[in-house]
C-alpha positions as CSV (number, residue, x, y, z in Angstrom):
1,X,-0.2,-0.3,0.1
2,X,1.5,3.1,-0.7
3,X,0.4,6.9,-0.3
4,X,0.9,9.0,-2.9
5,X,1.1,13.3,-2.9
6,X,0.6,14.3,-6.3
7,X,0.9,17.7,-7.9
8,X,0.6,18.5,-12.3
9,X,4.3,18.0,-12.6
10,X,5.4,15.7,-9.4
11,X,4.4,12.3,-8.3
12,X,6.1,10.9,-5.3
13,X,4.9,7.6,-4.1
14,X,6.0,6.2,-0.5
15,X,6.4,3.4,1.3
16,X,4.0,2.3,4.2
17,X,6.7,0.0,5.7
18,X,10.2,0.3,6.6
19,X,12.1,-0.9,3.3
20,X,15.1,-1.6,5.3
21,X,13.2,-3.8,7.8
22,X,14.5,-6.9,5.9
23,X,18.1,-5.8,7.1
24,X,17.3,-6.0,10.3
25,X,19.1,-9.8,11.1
26,X,22.1,-8.7,8.9
27,X,22.7,-5.7,11.2
28,X,22.2,-8.0,14.4
29,X,24.9,-10.6,13.3
30,X,27.2,-7.9,12.4
31,X,26.6,-5.8,16.1
32,X,27.1,-8.8,17.6
33,X,31.0,-9.7,15.3
34,X,32.0,-5.8,15.8
35,X,30.7,-4.8,18.5
36,X,29.0,-1.8,16.6
37,X,32.4,-1.0,15.6
38,X,34.8,-1.1,12.9
39,X,34.8,-0.8,8.8
40,X,31.2,-2.9,8.5
41,X,29.3,-1.5,11.2
42,X,25.8,-0.3,10.2
43,X,24.0,3.2,11.0
44,X,20.1,2.9,11.4
45,X,18.8,3.5,7.8
46,X,17.3,6.7,7.3
47,X,13.3,6.7,7.4
48,X,12.1,6.8,4.4
49,X,10.5,10.0,4.7
50,X,13.5,12.1,5.4
51,X,14.7,10.9,2.1
52,X,12.7,12.5,0.0
53,X,10.6,15.6,0.7
54,X,6.5,15.5,-0.4
55,X,5.5,17.7,-3.3
56,X,4.8,21.4,-3.0
57,X,2.1,23.3,-4.1
58,X,3.2,26.5,-6.0
59,X,0.9,29.6,-5.1
60,X,1.6,33.1,-6.1
61,X,0.3,36.1,-5.2
62,X,-1.8,39.2,-6.7
63,X,-2.2,42.5,-5.1
64,X,-1.5,40.9,-1.0
65,X,-3.9,37.6,-2.1
66,X,-2.4,34.1,-2.2
67,X,-3.3,32.4,-5.4
68,X,-2.6,29.0,-5.9
69,X,-1.3,27.7,-9.3
70,X,-3.0,24.6,-9.8
71,X,-5.2,23.2,-12.1
72,X,-8.5,20.8,-12.0
73,X,-6.4,17.5,-12.0
74,X,-5.0,19.0,-9.0
75,X,-7.9,20.1,-7.2
76,X,-9.7,16.8,-7.7
77,X,-7.1,14.8,-6.5
78,X,-6.5,17.6,-3.1
79,X,-10.5,16.6,-2.2
80,X,-10.2,13.1,-2.7
81,X,-7.1,13.1,-0.1
82,X,-9.4,15.5,2.4
83,X,-12.4,13.2,1.8
84,X,-10.4,10.2,2.5
85,X,-8.6,11.6,5.2
86,X,-12.2,13.2,7.3
87,X,-9.9,16.0,9.3
88,X,-11.9,19.0,9.9
89,X,-13.6,21.3,7.3
90,X,-11.6,22.2,4.2
91,X,-12.6,25.2,1.8
92,X,-11.6,26.3,-2.0
93,X,-11.9,29.6,-3.2
94,X,-12.6,29.7,-7.6
95,X,-11.7,33.5,-7.6
96,X,-11.2,36.0,-10.1
97,X,-10.5,39.3,-10.8
98,X,-13.5,40.8,-8.9
99,X,-12.2,38.8,-5.6
100,X,-8.8,40.2,-5.9
101,X,-10.2,43.8,-6.3
102,X,-13.0,43.3,-3.6
103,X,-9.7,42.0,-1.2
104,X,-8.5,45.2,-1.9
105,X,-11.3,47.6,-0.6
106,X,-12.3,45.1,2.2
107,X,-9.1,43.9,4.5
108,X,-11.6,41.6,6.0
109,X,-12.1,39.8,2.8
110,X,-8.3,39.4,1.9
111,X,-7.6,37.4,5.2
112,X,-10.3,35.4,4.5
113,X,-9.5,34.6,1.1
114,X,-6.1,34.3,1.8
115,X,-7.5,31.7,5.3
116,X,-8.9,29.6,2.8
117,X,-7.3,26.3,2.2
118,X,-7.1,26.3,-2.1
119,X,-7.6,29.7,-3.6
120,X,-8.0,28.7,-7.2
121,X,-7.5,31.0,-10.3
122,X,-11.0,30.9,-12.0
123,X,-10.2,33.7,-14.6
124,X,-7.7,34.3,-16.9
125,X,-6.5,37.7,-15.9
126,X,-5.1,35.2,-12.6
127,X,-3.9,32.7,-14.9
128,X,-1.8,35.1,-17.3
129,X,-0.3,36.6,-14.4
130,X,0.6,33.0,-13.2
131,X,2.3,32.3,-16.1
132,X,4.4,35.9,-15.7
133,X,5.4,33.8,-12.3
134,X,6.8,31.0,-14.4
135,X,4.1,28.7,-13.8
136,X,2.4,26.4,-16.2
137,X,-1.1,27.4,-16.3
138,X,-2.5,26.0,-19.1
139,X,-6.2,26.1,-18.6
140,X,-8.6,28.0,-15.9
141,X,-9.9,26.4,-12.4
142,X,-13.5,27.1,-14.2
143,X,-16.1,26.8,-11.4
144,X,-18.2,24.8,-13.5
145,X,-15.6,22.4,-15.0
146,X,-14.1,21.7,-11.9
147,X,-18.0,20.4,-10.3
148,X,-18.2,18.5,-13.4
149,X,-14.9,16.9,-13.3
150,X,-14.9,15.8,-10.1
151,X,-18.7,14.3,-10.5
152,X,-17.2,12.6,-13.5
153,X,-14.0,11.3,-12.2
154,X,-15.4,9.9,-9.1
155,X,-19.0,8.7,-10.6
156,X,-19.9,5.4,-8.2
157,X,-17.2,5.8,-5.4
158,X,-20.2,6.4,-3.5
159,X,-19.7,10.6,-2.4
160,X,-22.6,12.0,-1.0
161,X,-22.8,15.7,-3.0
162,X,-25.0,18.6,-1.2
163,X,-25.8,22.0,-3.2
164,X,-26.6,25.3,-1.8
165,X,-27.4,28.2,-3.9
166,X,-29.2,31.6,-3.8
167,X,-33.2,30.8,-4.2
168,X,-33.7,31.5,-7.7
169,X,-37.4,30.2,-9.9
170,X,-37.2,27.7,-10.9
171,X,-35.5,26.2,-7.8
172,X,-31.7,25.9,-9.5
173,X,-29.9,23.7,-6.8
174,X,-32.6,21.2,-7.4
175,X,-32.3,21.6,-11.1
176,X,-28.6,21.4,-10.6
177,X,-28.9,18.3,-8.8
178,X,-31.2,16.5,-11.1
179,X,-28.7,17.4,-14.0
180,X,-25.8,15.6,-12.2
181,X,-27.6,12.8,-11.4
182,X,-28.8,12.3,-15.1
183,X,-25.0,12.7,-16.5
184,X,-23.2,11.0,-14.0
185,X,-25.0,7.8,-13.0
186,X,-23.9,6.7,-10.1
187,X,-23.8,9.9,-8.2
188,X,-25.1,10.1,-4.8
189,X,-27.7,13.6,-4.2
190,X,-27.5,14.2,-0.6
191,X,-29.5,17.4,-0.4
192,X,-30.2,20.6,-1.6
193,X,-30.8,24.2,-0.3
194,X,-31.6,27.1,-1.6
195,X,-31.3,30.3,0.4
196,X,-33.3,33.5,0.3
197,X,-31.2,36.8,-1.0
198,X,-32.3,38.4,2.0
199,X,-31.8,35.5,4.6
200,X,-30.9,35.7,8.7
201,X,-29.1,34.6,10.6
202,X,-32.0,32.1,11.6
203,X,-31.3,30.5,7.3
204,X,-27.7,30.0,7.7
205,X,-28.2,28.5,11.0
206,X,-31.1,26.0,9.7
207,X,-29.0,25.6,6.6
208,X,-26.2,24.1,8.4
209,X,-28.0,21.9,10.6
210,X,-29.5,20.6,7.2
211,X,-25.8,20.6,5.4
212,X,-24.7,18.5,8.6
213,X,-27.6,16.0,9.3
214,X,-27.7,15.3,5.9
215,X,-23.9,14.4,5.9
216,X,-22.3,15.0,2.2
217,X,-18.8,14.5,1.4
218,X,-18.7,17.5,-0.7
219,X,-20.9,20.6,-0.3
220,X,-21.4,22.8,-3.5
221,X,-21.9,26.5,-2.9
222,X,-22.9,28.8,-5.4
223,X,-24.2,32.0,-3.6
224,X,-21.9,34.3,-6.3
225,X,-18.5,34.6,-5.7
226,X,-18.3,37.2,-3.4
227,X,-21.1,35.9,-1.2
228,X,-20.3,32.5,-0.6
229,X,-16.1,32.9,0.3
230,X,-17.8,34.9,3.4
231,X,-20.4,32.4,4.2
232,X,-17.4,29.0,3.6
233,X,-15.5,30.9,6.1
234,X,-17.7,31.7,8.8
235,X,-19.6,28.6,8.9
236,X,-16.8,26.1,7.9
237,X,-16.4,25.0,11.8
238,X,-20.2,24.4,12.3
239,X,-20.0,21.9,9.2
240,X,-19.8,18.4,9.4
241,X,-18.7,18.4,5.5
242,X,-14.7,17.6,4.3
243,X,-14.8,20.0,1.5
244,X,-17.0,22.8,0.8
245,X,-16.1,24.2,-2.6
246,X,-17.5,27.3,-3.4
247,X,-18.3,27.4,-7.6
248,X,-20.7,30.8,-7.8
249,X,-22.3,30.8,-11.5
250,X,-22.0,27.0,-12.1
251,X,-25.5,26.3,-10.5
252,X,-27.0,28.7,-13.3
253,X,-25.1,27.3,-15.9
254,X,-25.0,23.6,-15.3
255,X,-28.7,24.0,-14.3
256,X,-29.4,25.5,-17.7
257,X,-31.1,28.6,-16.2
258,X,-27.7,30.8,-18.1
259,X,-25.8,30.2,-21.0
260,X,-22.6,29.2,-20.9
261,X,-19.8,31.5,-23.1
262,X,-18.4,29.1,-26.0
263,X,-14.8,27.7,-25.2
264,X,-13.0,29.7,-27.0
265,X,-14.4,33.1,-24.9
266,X,-13.9,31.4,-21.5
267,X,-10.0,30.5,-22.8
268,X,-9.2,33.8,-24.1
269,X,-10.6,36.3,-21.3
270,X,-13.7,37.1,-23.3
271,X,-16.2,35.0,-20.8
272,X,-16.5,38.6,-19.4
273,X,-18.1,40.1,-22.6
274,X,-20.8,37.8,-23.0
275,X,-21.8,37.3,-18.8
276,X,-22.1,41.2,-19.1
277,X,-24.4,41.1,-22.6
278,X,-26.5,38.7,-20.8
279,X,-27.1,40.3,-17.2
280,X,-25.8,43.9,-17.9
281,X,-27.8,45.0,-15.0
282,X,-26.0,43.3,-12.4
283,X,-22.4,42.4,-14.0
284,X,-21.7,46.0,-15.4
285,X,-20.2,47.2,-12.2
286,X,-17.7,43.8,-11.2
287,X,-16.3,44.0,-14.9
288,X,-16.2,47.6,-16.0
289,X,-15.9,49.0,-12.3
290,X,-13.5,46.6,-10.9
291,X,-12.1,44.5,-13.7
292,X,-10.8,48.6,-14.8
293,X,-9.1,48.9,-10.7
294,X,-7.8,45.5,-11.8
295,X,-5.4,46.2,-14.4
296,X,-5.1,49.6,-13.0
297,X,-3.6,48.4,-9.7
298,X,-1.8,45.7,-11.3
299,X,0.0,48.1,-13.8
300,X,1.1,50.2,-10.8
301,X,2.5,47.3,-8.5
302,X,4.4,45.7,-11.3
303,X,5.9,49.6,-11.6
304,X,6.6,49.8,-8.1
305,X,4.4,52.8,-7.9
306,X,2.0,51.5,-4.8
307,X,3.3,52.4,-1.2
308,X,1.5,49.5,0.1
309,X,2.7,46.2,0.5
310,X,-1.0,45.2,0.8
311,X,-1.8,46.6,-3.0
312,X,2.0,45.6,-4.8
313,X,2.1,42.4,-6.2
314,X,4.7,40.1,-5.3
315,X,6.4,39.3,-8.2
316,X,8.7,36.3,-6.9
317,X,7.1,33.3,-7.2
318,X,6.7,31.2,-3.9
319,X,6.3,27.6,-3.0
320,X,4.2,25.8,-0.2
321,X,2.4,22.6,1.0
322,X,-0.8,22.1,0.2
323,X,-2.5,22.9,3.4
324,X,-2.5,20.3,6.4
325,X,-5.3,18.1,7.3
């Protein structure tokens, strides 16, 4: 049996037992003959974990926010690892320039993002910045693609899914659950819940209680990018769930409530134009105001024209382990 930790470029396998165990009788014989001295005296073999360090998860920083330089396959594997270990509740936030700019306006939100176990680049501007840091990021970690990839990879393994979204007409969370069950036979839906837009604390408590009783392995949250990040952070210690993932618009798109942009637009940073034309009243501020501010801040930071450390983009790439379980 092996324990494996993997990212996109490195795979490290560690034996579950000491590979030097078979040398113990030989070591004992030599020790008796030489008294632990002389040219044949043997030192204690190193533990296999001391010989090879585990793989690391790369990340980079954008305006003070840590973004993990991962791809969908990496995220799916990490989710399964957390499910197997079941040590606490781990959160994943798919964010883009909207979340980065919000973090500049609200320092508390920046702390929440940086406290999230995985912050994945759900936007081509972050992918481009990651490439500038030298990371191999062929694609973005797009929320709908992440949800579908996990369900496809794990269908039939008995994982229980719960879908928690904002209240819509028709019920988007139920519609999404039905689509997933039809598309991936063998997927188990533990439950769905749709929160009112003007939800109060009692509503949150009811939702947390319902989710915990359902005991899902994965909780998918679709409350909108900023709202779901705050919700996951506030309630993660109350949830009996190994993994909580914020996927935002994935609920609307996979359920069929909203159309997705063509793939060529999504992969070339043009999805914002497609979505703006669909929902101009709701999204104009995000893309026109926040988008312009994001570009301005990045340019100023890269030129060294900002004095605040919080808003300066770290130009040197860094590396860290995946969060400990």
